[in-house]
C-alpha positions, 0 to 999 in steps of 0.5 A: 638868351639861351639856357644852360648855355654860359658858364656859372659866374662866381663871383666871390672866386678866392685868388690865392698867390704862391707867397701866400697872399688870398683875395677873392674876384669875379670868375668863372673857377671857384678857386685860383693859384696864380704865382705871382700877384700885387704883394709880391710882382716887383713892378708893384713891391719895388724890389727886383726878384729873378725867376731864373728857369734853366739858367735862362739869367746866366745863360743872358749875362755869359752871353753878354759878356763874350760881346762886350769881349769881342766888342773890345777886340773889334775895336782894336782891329780896327784902330790898327788898320786904321792907324796902319792907313795912316802909316802908308799915307804918311810913308807915300805922298798921293796923287794929289800931293804929288801934283801939288809938288811937281806944280810948285817945282814949275812956278818956281 
C-alpha cells in the first residue's frame, strides 16, 4: 500500500445529536453532529414528529383538501351525466326496442 494515502481513522469518534444524545462510533472525523439519531427518530420512538420546512406539510394538506373537493365535484358531474343518459333512454325507445315492437305487431 502507498504511504500517506489513506485518511486518519478515529475509532472513538464522538457523535452528538440535536436532541442531546451522544455516542461513539468509528469515523474519519473526530466529532460528528447529526440532526436525528435512534433516540429521537420516529421509527425507533414510535411517535410521529414532523419537521416542516417552509410550510411543506401545510402545503401538502391544502393540496389533498383541494383534491377531495374536486373529486366530489367530478363525482356529481358524472352522476348528473349518467342520470341524463338514463332519462333519454326512458324517453326515447332504442332502435332495437322499435324493431321488437314492430315484430310483435306483425306477428299478432
